[in-house]
C-alpha positions in Angstrom: 20.3 27.9 -110.3 17.4 27.0 -112.6 19.4 24.1 -114.0 20.1 22.8 -110.5 16.4 23.1 -109.6 15.4 21.2 -112.7 17.8 18.4 -112.0 16.5 18.1 -108.4 12.9 18.0 -109.6 13.7 15.3 -112.2 15.7 13.4 -109.6 12.8 13.6 -107.1 10.3 12.5 -109.7 12.4 9.6 -110.7 12.8 8.4 -107.1 9.0 8.7 -106.5 8.3 6.6 -109.6 10.9 4.1 -108.5 9.3 3.7 -105.1 5.9 3.1 -106.6 7.3 0.5 -109.0 9.2 -1.1 -106.1 6.0 -1.4 -104.0 4.1 -3.0 -106.8 7.0 -5.4 -107.7 7.3 -6.5 -104.1 3.7 -7.4 -103.5 4.4 -10.6 -105.5 1.3 -12.9 -105.6 -1.1 -10.2 -104.4 -1.0 -7.4 -107.0 -4.3 -5.9 -105.8 -3.0 -5.4 -102.3 -3.1 -1.9 -101.0 -2.3 -0.4 -97.6 -5.9 -0.6 -96.3 -7.3 -2.9 -93.7 -9.9 -4.3 -96.1 -7.3 -5.2 -98.6 -5.0 -6.8 -96.0 -7.9 -8.7 -94.6 -9.0 -10.0 -98.0 -5.6 -10.5 -99.7 -3.5 -11.7 -96.7 -5.5 -12.9 -93.7 -8.2 -14.7 -95.8 -6.1 -15.5 -98.9 -5.7 -19.2 -99.7 -2.4 -20.9 -99.1 -0.8 -23.4 -101.5 -3.2 -26.1 -100.2 -6.3 -23.9 -100.8 -6.8 -23.0 -97.1 -7.0 -19.5 -95.7 -3.4 -19.1 -94.6 -4.1 -17.0 -91.5 -7.8 -17.5 -90.7 -7.6 -21.3 -90.8 -5.8 -21.1 -87.4 -6.7 -17.6 -86.2 -10.5 -18.0 -86.1 -13.1 -18.2 -83.3 -12.2 -21.8 -82.4 -8.4 -21.3 -82.8 -8.6 -18.2 -80.6 -9.1 -20.6 -77.6 -5.6 -22.0 -78.4 -3.7 -19.1 -79.9 -5.5 -16.0 -78.5 -6.2 -14.3 -81.8 -9.3 -14.4 -84.2 -8.6 -12.8 -87.6 -12.1 -13.5 -88.9 -13.4 -10.6 -90.9 -16.0 -9.6 -88.4 -13.6 -9.2 -85.5 -10.0 -8.9 -86.9 -9.7 -5.2 -86.7 -10.9 -4.9 -83.1 -8.6 -7.9 -82.1 -5.5 -6.2 -83.6 -5.5 -2.4 -83.3 -4.5 -1.0 -79.9 -4.8 -4.4 -78.3 -1.9 -5.8 -76.2 -0.3 -9.0 -77.5 -1.1 -12.0 -75.5 2.4 -13.4 -76.2 4.1 -10.1 -75.3 1.6 -8.1 -73.1 3.8 -4.9 -73.1 3.6 -4.6 -76.9 0.5 -3.8 -79.0 -0.5 -6.1 -81.8 -0.9 -3.0 -84.0 0.3 0.4 -82.7 -1.2 2.9 -85.2 1.5 5.0 -86.8 4.3 2.8 -85.4 5.0 -0.4 -87.4 8.4 -1.0 -85.7 6.6 -1.4 -82.4 3.7 -3.4 -83.7 3.9 -7.1 -82.7 2.0 -8.1 -85.9 5.0 -6.8 -87.9 7.4 -8.7 -85.5 5.6 -11.9 -86.1 5.3 -11.7 -89.9 9.0 -10.7 -90.2 10.1 -13.4 -87.8 12.1 -10.9 -85.6 14.2 -12.1 -82.7 12.3 -12.0 -79.4 8.9 -13.2 -80.8 7.2 -15.8 -78.8 6.5 -18.9 -80.9 6.9 -19.2 -84.6 7.0 -16.7 -87.5 3.6 -16.2 -89.0 1.8 -17.3 -91.0 2.8 -20.8 -89.9 1.2 -22.5 -92.8 1.3 -20.9 -96.2 3.6 -20.2 -99.0 5.7 -20.3 -96.5 5.7 -16.7 -95.3 4.5 -13.3 -96.5 6.5 -11.7 -99.3 8.6 -8.6 -98.6 6.0 -6.6 -100.5 3.1 -7.9 -98.4 4.9 -7.0 -95.2 5.7 -3.6 -96.7 2.0 -3.0 -97.3 1.1 -4.0 -93.8 3.7 -1.7 -92.4 2.5 1.2 -94.6 -1.1 0.6 -93.4 0.2 0.9 -89.8 2.3 4.0 -90.7 -0.9 5.6 -92.1 -2.7 5.2 -88.8 -4.0 1.6 -89.1 -7.5 2.8 -90.1 -10.5 0.5 -90.4 -11.0 1.1 -94.1 
């Protein structure tokens, strides 16, 4: 019985280490990215694209909001995302805390079927990496706190 317990403990530890390594490997060009809003704001929304422009906030800013309905500028991004109905799909929240699968932000960055318009970010390298999306989803799973 002790041997089985030891094997299970070692197996669980190995799996946990593997998950941590997988998350860090997947973040790609943003190794400092963590599942916090401030990190996502800085490392994704305001991060420069291949042309040196902020990939998300070059379009989703105060002026762009008139056309696309969303301002991701640092002063207002959180209040424009969390618990706010999507303008494109009013029955879906942009970010539903604790529920990444039903958060329209996730649908848009993954390019899921049924989104209105294009996969986001429209300009950039060309889309977010799997790791960047994973970190956004984890932030939402953890309650989408303004941290």
